[in-house]
N, C-alpha and C positions, 0 to 999 in steps of 0.2 A: 376256895372256899364257898361253902354253901350257903345262897341267902336263906338270913332268917326270914319273920312272919312279915316283921318291921318295916324291911326291906322292900318284899313281894307288894304289902301294901301299899307303900311311898309309891310304886314305881305304876301300880295300878290307879292310883289319882292322877299321876303323872300322863298316864295314856288316855284316862277319860277327859282330862281338861283339854289334853293337845285335839283330840278328837270335838270336845263340845267350841273349841277357840274356831277349828277347822269350819263346824258345818254352819257357826254361827257367819264365819268370815264367807263363806259362799253366797249363804242368805242376803249378807248385806249389798255384795255384789247384784244379785238379782232385782233386789228395790231397786237399787242406783239406776240400773239401763230405764225403766221406766218414768222413774220420777225426773231422769231428766229429758225425757220427752215432754214431760207434761210440763214443768219448766220455760223451753223450748217454746213450745205451742204458745203459753202464755204470755212470752217474750213479744213473738211476732204479734197476739191480739193487743196487747199494750199498743204497740206502733202503730196497727192498724184504726185504734181509735187513739192516739195523739191529738188531735183533737175535735174532741166530743161537740155533738150540737144540740145534743138533747139528753133531758135527764137521766134518760136510761141511758144513753150512751156511758154521762159520766160514771154510773152507778157501776155498771158495768167495767169501767175502764180502773174503777175503785177495786173492785173485786178480784180480777185480774192481775194488778200490781201484789194485791195481798198474796196471792196465790204464788206468785215470785217469790216472793220475799219468804215464805215458810218452804217452797221447796228447796233454796239458796240454803235456808238454815238446817233443814234434814240431811241437804247434800255434807256439809259441813261436820254432821253429827256422824255421817256413818263414814267419813274419812276417817275423823279418829276414833271412830271404833275401831274402822280396818287398822290400822295403824297400833291400837293398843293389843289386839285379839290374836296377833299374828306374833310368833315369838320373833324379838328383836336379832335381826342378822349380822351383828357386830363385826367389823373386819378392824381388831386393833393393832396401831402399829405403835414403834419408839415415838415418845412425844414428849414434850415440855409443857408441864402443866400451866407454867407462868403467861409460856410465848400465845398459849391456847387462849386462855382467858383474858390477859390483855388485848388480844385483837378482836373479842366480840366487845368486852366493856370500854374500848377506846371509839365502837363504832356507835355504843348507845349512847355517849356523853351528850351528843347533841338531843336528842330525845329527851336527856334527863334535865338538861338546864331547861328546856319549857317545860315542863313538869316541876320545876324549881325542887328538884333531888340535886343533892351533893352527893358527888360520887368519891368515895377514900379507897385507895389500894395502898396495900402490904404484901409484897410480895417477898418470900422467904428467898436469898440469892441463893442459888448453887444446888435445887432441888435433882434430887434422883428423874433419870427418865420414867415415865410408866407408861402402861401400853393404853393407848386412846384410838378411839374410834373418833374421828376429829368432826366428821359429819353430823352423829349419833350425839356426840356432846355437846354440838351447837345447840340442837334441839334443847338440849337437858339446862342449858345453863341459860337460853334466850326465854325459856319456860319460867325456871325460878326470877329471872329477873321483872318479869313481866309479873310473876305475881306480886313482888316486891312493891311494884310501883300502883299495883291494885290498891294495895293496901296502906300506899300514902298520898293518898288524895288530894291532900293539902300541902303537900312538898313532905319532904323528911331526908334522910340519911340513911345511904346503903354504904357499906362497908366489905369489901371483897379482900380477902386473905388469904396467904397459900401459906402453907410450915409443913415441916416435918413431921411425920408421927413415927412411933415404932413400928409397925407393918407397913409405911410407905410414905405416902403424904395425902396433905387432907386438904379443900377448900371448905373455906366460910362465907356466905354471904346473909349479913347481918342488914336489918329495916326498924326502924323506929317506927313501925305503922303500928294498924289499929289492932293486929294481935291474933290470936284466936283461942276460943274457950277450950274447956275436955271435951266438950260433946264434940266439935269441929276437928280437933287432934284424933280423935278416935276414928273418926269415917274418913279422914286426910285423904287414903288411898281408895276408899269402895269407888267402884266404877259408877260415874252418873250423879256424884254428890259432888256439889258444888254451892257455894253463896252468893254464886256471882249471878246477876239478872241475865248476863248474855253469856254463861258459861255451859258447859258440856257437864264437867265432870270427870273429865278423861287424862285430863294435862297430868297432873301428877302422879297420878295412877302408872299412866304410859312411863313418866321421866323415872319410878322407881323401877319399871321392868328394865331400862337401859342400862341404870346403875348395875343394878344387880345380874346385867349380860355380861360388864366389864368386869364381872368378881367385888365391885364396890361397895361401899356401904353407907347410904346417905339416911339419916338421923335428923330432927327436927325438936325443936324446943323454941314455945311461946308462950307469950303471955298478954291477956287482953291487955288493951293501952298502953302497952310499953314497945311492941316489937316479934319479930321471928327471926329466928336464925336456923338454916339450912346447912347440915354440913356434910362435903363426901370425900370419904375416904378411899384411897385408892391403893392398891396392895402395890407392894415393888414388884416386879418381871424378876424371874428368874439370874441372879448373875449368871454372867456365859463363866465359864473356865476360862483362866488363865496359866492351865496348865500343858504344856506343851505333848503332845501326843507321843505314846511311847515308841522310842526307838528298836527297832525290831533288832539289835546290835547292841543293845545296849547291857542286856544279859552278857556274852561273848566277853565285851571293854571287859565288865567287872572283873570275869577270871583272868584276862589275861594280865590286869592291873595286881590280883592280890597272888597271881603265879610269881610275876616279875618283883614283887615286896618280898616274896618268900625268898627266891632267889638273892636278893641282896641283903637279905639278913643273917643267910648259912656263911 
């Protein structure tokens, strides 16, 4: 079937984005190398000036520490950008969603207690398996949990639940934190957009790319001063056929049975 204009236009945009992402990734790699050299040099300088004796040395030490701090911040931004720019290479395997979610949530419980956050879990029994890259999904879940924690600075409640949906299975993460206004929701997945003083604005865009690479859907609902709900809907994997392969002698067997029945009725 020949491609229509819409298909060709869409493919051209995909190719252009891929090329831009490749070039941006290469540029980021080129920046990281001299940036690391600058940071390491400044770290050596701070060690040499660990015990300043003059005002000039103290001033130099403070400037060197500032450079080290900013270099580390830029390196973190570059690392997150590289993760965002490259296409997620997920390797999904048949997995149980409840098991994967429970493992991460249980690991987080101790930190939740320290932050005065109560975690409530509701896992639907006997969920059908889904195709999941466990490492990539772990990054997704940790990012969403950290966002929920940041939204509940004075503590709160985090609900984690799984349940079946017509298209497969779903996961909800619901917090009763500060919530988001309409403007924030509109820009939520824009690269480098963040409302955090120490954020880079690449976490949620990367989360969405990983979710979409699984063929899943990421949805969000939020209300200011009431809380936020993230929902991930995973598709059910194609059912394996339970039919036995065709017996090459089946046709001959049926003919023999038919002949035998005809002989009995004569």
